[in-house]
C-alpha positions in Angstrom: 0.0 0.0 0.0 1.7 3.1 -1.2 -0.8 5.9 -1.9 -4.4 6.7 -1.2 -7.2 8.6 -2.6 -10.0 10.3 -0.6 -13.0 8.1 -0.3 -15.6 8.8 -2.9 -19.3 8.8 -2.0 -22.3 8.8 -4.2 -24.5 11.7 -3.1 -27.7 9.8 -3.7 -26.5 6.6 -1.9 -28.4 5.6 1.2 -27.9 2.7 3.6 -31.7 2.2 4.0 -33.0 -0.7 2.1 -35.0 0.3 -1.0 -37.9 -1.8 0.2 -38.8 0.8 2.8 -41.9 2.7 1.8 -41.4 6.4 0.8 -44.1 7.4 3.2 -44.4 5.6 6.6 -47.2 3.1 6.4 -49.6 2.3 9.2 -49.1 -0.8 11.3 -52.2 -2.3 9.7 -50.7 -1.8 6.2 -47.4 -3.3 7.2 -49.1 -6.3 8.7 -51.2 -6.7 5.5 -48.0 -6.4 3.4 -46.5 -9.4 5.3 -49.6 -11.5 5.0 -49.8 -10.7 1.3 -46.2 -11.9 0.9 -47.1 -15.1 2.8 -50.0 -15.7 0.4 -47.7 -15.2 -2.6 -44.7 -17.1 -1.3 -46.0 -19.7 1.2 -43.7 -20.3 4.1 -43.7 -24.0 3.3 -42.1 -23.2 -0.1 -38.8 -22.3 1.7 -38.2 -26.1 2.2 -37.4 -26.5 -1.5 -33.9 -26.9 -2.7 -32.8 -28.4 -5.9 -29.4 -28.0 -7.5 -30.9 -28.2 -11.0 -29.3 -29.4 -14.2 -27.4 -26.1 -15.0 -26.0 -25.3 -11.6 -22.7 -23.4 -11.9 -19.6 -25.4 -10.9 -18.9 -24.4 -7.3 -15.2 -25.0 -7.7 -15.2 -22.8 -10.8 -16.9 -20.0 -8.7 -14.1 -20.3 -6.1 -11.5 -20.2 -8.8 -13.1 -17.1 -10.2 -12.8 -15.4 -6.8 -9.1 -16.3 -6.7 -8.3 -14.3 -9.8 -8.2 -11.1 -7.8 -6.5 -12.5 -4.8 -2.8 -13.0 -3.7 -1.8 -16.1 -5.8 0.7 -17.5 -3.2 -2.0 -17.5 -0.5 -4.7 -19.4 -2.5 -3.3 -22.9 -1.6 -3.8 -22.0 2.1 -7.4 -21.1 1.4 -8.1 -24.3 -0.5 -6.3 -26.4 2.1 -8.4 -24.9 4.9 -11.6 -25.4 3.0 -10.7 -29.0 2.2 -10.2 -29.9 5.9 -13.9 -30.5 6.6 -17.4 -30.0 5.2 -17.9 -27.2 7.7 -14.7 -25.5 6.8 -15.7 -25.7 3.1 -19.1 -24.2 3.9 -17.4 -21.3 5.7 -15.5 -20.4 2.5 -18.3 -21.1 0.1 -20.4 -18.0 0.5 -20.4 -17.3 -3.2 -21.6 -20.8 -4.3 -24.4 -20.7 -1.7 -25.4 -17.2 -2.8 -25.7 -18.5 -6.4 -27.9 -21.3 -5.2 -30.0 -19.1 -3.0 -30.8 -16.8 -6.0 -33.0 -19.6 -7.3 -35.0 -20.1 -4.1 -38.3 -18.5 -3.1 -38.1 -15.0 -1.6 -40.9 -13.0 0.0 -39.8 -9.7 -1.5 -39.1 -8.2 2.0 -35.6 -6.7 2.0 -33.2 -6.1 4.9 -29.5 -5.2 5.3 -28.3 -8.7 4.9 -25.1 -10.0 6.4 -24.4 -12.2 3.4 -22.4 -14.8 5.4 -24.4 -15.4 8.5 -23.0 -18.8 9.5 -22.7 -19.6 13.2 -18.9 -19.0 13.4 -19.4 -15.4 12.3 -21.1 -14.6 15.6 -19.1 -13.9 18.8 -18.2 -11.7 21.7 -16.4 -8.3 21.5 -16.2 -5.1 23.5 -18.6 -2.2 23.2 -17.3 1.3 23.4 -18.6 1.3 27.0 -16.2 -1.7 27.7 -19.0 -4.3 28.1 -18.8 -7.6 26.4 -21.6 -8.0 23.9 -22.6 -10.8 21.5 -23.3 -10.0 17.9 -22.5 -10.8 14.3 -18.8 -10.0 13.7 -18.2 -10.5 10.0 -19.6 -8.1 7.4 -17.5 -8.6 4.3 -20.5 -9.6 2.2 -23.1 -7.2 3.7 -25.6 -5.5 1.3 -29.3 -5.0 1.1 -30.9 -8.4 0.2 -33.5 -11.0 1.0 -33.7 -11.7 4.7 -34.4 -15.4 4.0 -30.8 -15.9 2.6 -29.3 -15.0 6.0 -31.7 -17.3 7.8 -31.0 -20.2 5.5 -27.2 -19.8 5.7 -27.3 -19.7 9.5 -29.6 -22.7 9.7 -27.5 -24.7 7.3 -24.4 -23.9 9.2 -25.9 -25.4 12.3 -26.9 -28.5 10.5 -23.4 -28.9 9.0 -21.7 -28.2 12.3 -23.9 -30.7 14.1 -23.1 -33.3 11.5 -19.4 -32.6 12.0 -19.9 -33.2 15.7 -21.5 -36.5 15.1 -25.0 -35.6 16.4 -27.9 -37.9 15.3 -30.4 -36.6 12.8 -33.1 -36.0 15.5 -30.8 -33.7 17.5 -29.7 -31.9 14.4 -33.2 -31.0 13.4 -34.1 -30.0 16.9 -31.1 -27.6 16.9 -32.1 -26.0 13.6 -35.7 -25.7 14.6 -34.8 -24.0 17.8 -32.5 -21.6 15.9 -35.2 -20.6 13.4 -37.8 -20.4 16.1 -35.5 -18.1 18.0 -35.3 -15.8 15.0 -39.1 -15.9 14.4 -40.1 -15.3 18.0 -37.6 -12.5 18.3 -38.9 -10.8 15.2 -42.4 -11.0 16.6 -41.1 -9.4 19.8 -39.4 -6.6 17.9 -42.6 -6.0 15.9 -44.3 -4.9 19.2 -41.5 -2.5 20.1 -40.8 1.0 18.8 -37.9 1.6 16.4 -35.7 3.2 19.1 -36.1 0.3 21.5 -35.2 -2.1 18.7 -32.2 0.0 17.8 -30.9 -0.1 21.4 -31.5 -3.8 21.9 -28.4 -5.9 22.4 -27.2 -9.1 23.9 -24.5 -8.5 26.5 -22.6 -11.2 28.2 -24.9 -11.1 31.3 -27.9 -11.9 29.2 -26.1 -14.8 27.5 -24.9 -16.2 30.9 -28.5 -16.0 32.2 -29.8 -17.9 29.2 -27.0 -20.4 29.7 -27.8 -21.0 33.3 -31.3 -22.2 32.3 -30.2 -24.4 29.4 -26.7 -25.6 30.0 -25.2 -28.1 32.3 -22.6 -27.0 34.9 -19.6 -28.2 32.8 -20.9 -26.3 29.8 -21.5 -23.1 31.9 -17.8 -23.3 33.0 -16.7 -23.5 29.3 -18.8 -20.4 28.6 -17.2 -18.6 31.6 -13.7 -19.5 30.3 -14.6 -18.1 26.9 -15.8 -14.9 28.4 -12.6 -14.6 30.5 -10.4 -15.4 27.6 -12.2 -12.7 25.4 -11.3 -10.0 27.9 -7.6 -10.9 27.6 -7.7 -10.5 23.8 -6.9 -6.8 23.8 -4.2 -4.6 22.3 -1.7 -5.4 25.1 -2.3 -9.1 24.5 -1.8 -8.6 20.8 1.5 -6.8 21.5 2.7 -9.9 23.4 1.4 -12.2 20.7 2.5 -10.5 17.5 5.4 -8.2 18.3 8.9 -8.1 19.9 9.7 -5.2 22.1 13.3 -4.1 22.7 15.2 -0.9 23.4 11.9 1.0 23.7 10.8 0.0 20.2 8.4 -2.7 18.8 8.5 -4.6 15.6 6.0 -7.2 14.3 7.2 -10.8 14.4 7.4 -12.7 11.1 5.4 -16.0 11.0 5.4 -16.8 7.3 3.2 -17.4 5.4 0.6 -16.3 7.9 2.2 -13.1 9.1 4.8 -11.4 6.8 6.1 -7.9 7.8 6.2 -5.4 5.0 10.0 -5.2 5.3 10.1 -8.9 4.3 7.8 -8.5 1.3 10.1 -5.9 -0.3 13.8 -6.7 -0.5 15.0 -3.1 -1.1 15.2 -1.2 2.2 14.6 2.1 0.5 11.5 0.9 -1.3 10.3 -0.6 2.0 10.7 2.8 3.7 8.8 4.5 0.9 6.0 2.0 1.2 5.8 2.6 4.9 5.5 6.4 4.2 2.7 5.5 1.8 0.9 3.5 4.5 1.0 6.6 6.8 -0.8 8.6 4.1 -3.3 5.7 3.9 -3.9 6.0 7.6 -4.4 9.7 7.3 -7.0 9.2 4.5 -8.8 6.5 6.5 -8.9 8.8 9.6 -11.1 11.2 7.6 -13.9 8.6 7.6 -14.0 8.6 11.4 -15.9 11.0 13.6 -13.8 14.1 14.6 -13.4 13.1 18.3 -12.1 9.6 17.2 -9.6 11.2 14.9 -8.3 13.1 17.9 -7.8 9.8 19.7 -6.2 8.1 16.7 -3.8 11.1 16.4 -2.3 10.1 19.8 -0.7 7.1 18.1 2.2 6.7 15.7 2.5 3.9 13.2 5.6 1.8 13.8 5.2 -1.4 11.7 2.9 -3.2 9.3 2.5 -6.8 8.2 0.4 -8.9 5.8 -1.8 -11.3 7.9 -3.8 -14.3 6.6 -7.2 -14.4 8.3 -10.2 -16.7 8.2 -11.1 -19.3 5.7 -13.1 -17.7 2.8 -11.1 -14.4 3.2 -7.7 -16.1 2.6 -6.1 -14.5 -0.4 -7.6 -11.1 0.0 -5.2 -8.5 1.2 -5.3 -8.0 5.0 -2.8 -5.8 6.8 -2.0 -5.7 10.5 -0.8 -2.2 11.6 0.9 -1.6 14.9 0.7 1.9 16.3 2.1 3.1 19.6 1.3 6.0 22.0 4.4 7.3 23.7 6.4 4.4 22.3 4.7 2.0 24.7 0.9 1.7 24.6 -0.2 -0.2 21.5 -3.1 0.0 19.1 -3.5 -2.7 16.5 -5.5 -1.9 13.4 -6.5 -4.3 10.7 -7.0 -3.0 7.1 -8.9 -5.7 5.2 -9.6 -5.7 1.5 -13.2 -5.2 0.5 -14.5 -6.2 -2.9 -18.1 -6.5 -4.2 -20.4 -8.6 -1.9 -21.1 -12.1 -3.2 -24.8 -11.1 -3.0 -24.5 -8.3 -5.5 -24.5 -10.4 -8.6 -27.9 -11.8 -7.4 -29.5 -9.0 -5.3 -28.3 -5.9 -7.1 -25.2 -3.6 -7.0 -24.3 -1.8 -3.9 -25.2 1.9 -3.5 -21.6 2.6 -2.6 -18.8 2.7 -5.2 -16.3 2.1 -2.3 -16.7 -1.5 -1.1 -15.1 -0.6 2.2 -17.8 2.0 2.8 -20.4 -0.7 1.9 -19.0 -2.9 4.7 -18.8 -0.1 7.2 -22.3 1.2 6.6 -23.7 -2.4 6.7 -21.9 -3.2 9.9 -23.2 -0.1 11.6 -26.7 -0.9 10.5 -26.7 -4.5 11.7 -24.5 -4.3 14.9 -25.9 -3.0 18.1 -22.5 -1.4 18.8 -19.5 -1.1 16.5 -15.7 -0.6 16.9 -14.9 3.1 17.5 -12.1 2.8 14.9 -14.3 1.4 12.1 -13.6 3.2 8.9 -12.7 2.8 5.2 -10.2 3.9 2.6 -9.2 3.5 -1.0 -5.5 2.8 -1.4 -2.9 1.8 -4.0 -1.1 -1.4 -3.1 2.5 -2.5 -3.5 1.5 -4.0 -6.9 0.2 -0.7 -8.1 -3.4 -1.7 -8.1 -6.1 0.4 -6.4 -8.3 -1.4 -3.9 -10.9 -0.6 -1.2 -10.3 -1.5 2.4 -12.2 -1.3 5.7 -10.3 -0.7 8.9 -11.0 -1.8 12.5 -9.2 -2.8 15.6 -7.5 -6.2 15.3 -8.4 -7.4 18.7 -10.8 -5.8 21.2 -12.0 -8.4 23.7 -12.9 -10.8 20.9 -14.1 -14.3 21.8 -15.9 -17.1 20.0 -17.5 -20.4 20.9 -15.6 -23.6 20.4 -18.1 -25.3 18.1 -16.2 -28.5 17.8 -16.5 -29.4 21.5 -20.2 -28.4 21.9 -22.8 -30.9 23.0 -26.2 -30.8 21.4 -27.7 -28.8 24.3 -25.0 -26.3 24.0 -25.3 -25.9 20.3 -29.1 -25.6 20.6 -28.7 -22.7 23.1 -26.0 -21.1 20.9 -28.3 -21.4 17.9 -31.1 -19.7 19.7 -28.9 -16.7 20.7 -27.7 -16.5 17.1 -31.3 -16.5 15.8 -32.2 -13.7 18.2 -29.2 -11.7 17.2 -29.9 -12.1 13.5 -33.5 -11.1 13.9 -32.4 -7.9 15.9 -30.0 -7.1 13.0 -32.7 -7.5 10.4 -35.3 -5.6 12.5 -33.0 -2.5 12.5 -33.1 -2.1 8.8 -36.1 -4.0 7.5 -39.8 -3.8 8.0 -40.0 -5.8 11.3 -43.8 -5.7 11.4 -44.2 -7.1 7.9 -41.6 -9.7 8.6 -43.3 -10.8 11.8 -46.6 -11.0 10.0 -45.0 -13.1 7.3 -43.4 -15.5 9.8 -46.6 -15.9 11.9 -46.9 -17.6 15.3 -46.7 -21.2 14.2 -43.8 -23.4 13.2 -44.5 -23.7 9.5 -41.4 -21.5 8.6 -39.2 -23.3 11.1 -40.0 -26.7 9.7 -39.4 -25.5 6.1 -36.0 -24.1 6.9 -35.0 -27.2 8.8 -35.8 -29.3 5.7 -33.9 -26.8 3.5 -30.9 -26.9 5.8 -30.7 -30.7 5.7 -30.9 -30.7 1.9 -28.3 -28.0 1.5 -26.0 -29.7 3.9 -26.1 -32.7 1.6 -25.2 -30.4 -1.3 -22.4 -28.9 0.7 -20.9 -32.4 1.3 -21.0 -33.1 -2.4 -19.3 -29.7 -3.1 -16.7 -30.4 -0.4 -15.9 -33.8 -2.1 -15.6 -32.0 -5.4 -12.9 -29.7 -3.9 -11.0 -32.6 -2.4 -11.1 -34.4 -5.8 -10.0 -31.2 -7.6 -7.0 -31.1 -5.2 -6.2 -34.8 -5.8 -6.4 -34.4 -9.6 -4.0 -31.4 -9.6 -6.6 -28.9 -10.7 -6.4 -27.0 -7.4 -3.1 -26.5 -5.4 -3.7 -26.7 -1.7 -1.6 -26.5 1.4 -2.9 -28.3 4.5 -2.2 -27.6 8.1 -1.6 -23.8 7.7 
């Protein structure tokens, strides 16, 4: 990253979904709208999934994404995705978006996450320094059908439950509870005013209270350890984990290929220094997207080092930079600048209103999350290869914690699914017509049952796609690196 341009905004762009009526409708009209959608697209129809005879090759879709990514990192992405059916699902947001485009939709639009699987929920710190639970990945966010998020969440629970060896009866019970959690929450939000919905959030006290009623003592202890661990994942913890401090200075450690300092990516020291100067200009441009009081806070820090960092599963290969800043040469702030391209939903739900994909992510995150990182912003920058790309920027670690899905028992996954369902409904209620959505969902279990059937069918398809990736690696079509 060497230079930057000021973020460009379309004057007519708006983060509010286009489905919102121009003039506020009455409650009765909004209820009627939801019921009319139910008549046109019956809830039972959401059970349907068929790959069809002309389904795009999922491996080809993944290869297409790779064309704009860092080539030497792609084997890591494919190796991670090949490790299990659940890992494949995490990286296959584009193939699923392509499949969802052919499924029934009610016509009700929300700010969609675009990748609402259960591993993209977790704990993090609010600006008031309280642990909250929320969606934590918005790379694919854009206005779109609410059903797509629900189906991706439900399917992720079915796949994770299969990976854990749960019997079919337990798997369906977990998925039904998750979707019922979404439906009931939406009906609760429909009875609240917009401000109350906007302020609603799930803090750690609420989660622990729910856990006390549904988890065994051993599982509650696991949750308590997760909460305690999250509170150690702060900037000081990141300094100890990622940097070496000596003689009053700090430099990021090299852990290739996962963490590679900029100085190791460029052999010529003079060129490396020039690139670092360019990054400083990028930080200055990014700061202009923050609120003025937060720019004052950011100005307290000086950038001292930068490294490329591999993150996630589906994101591997996109450019992600870890930036170390210090106040007074000692107190750290870690920022992550992550490349943002078009959402995987845009090809099927319409182009974003924002020409800067980083801005798309930031606006979507602020719409869907109850509280967001105070350093969340965006920038357009020119990279070390001369290409101009969009990025969003946030803190690398701020009391972040996540559930250990692989060790969950069925009761634990059911409780976790219910919390995720509630959280997704709250996110959708902030931007969509919660009253029409609640009317569409209704008070019975028809929608829950339909989504559980869909989730089982799509989990079967995901297993076939995972096998196709493994075969593509075995045949030499795809290069993969395992264990990284």
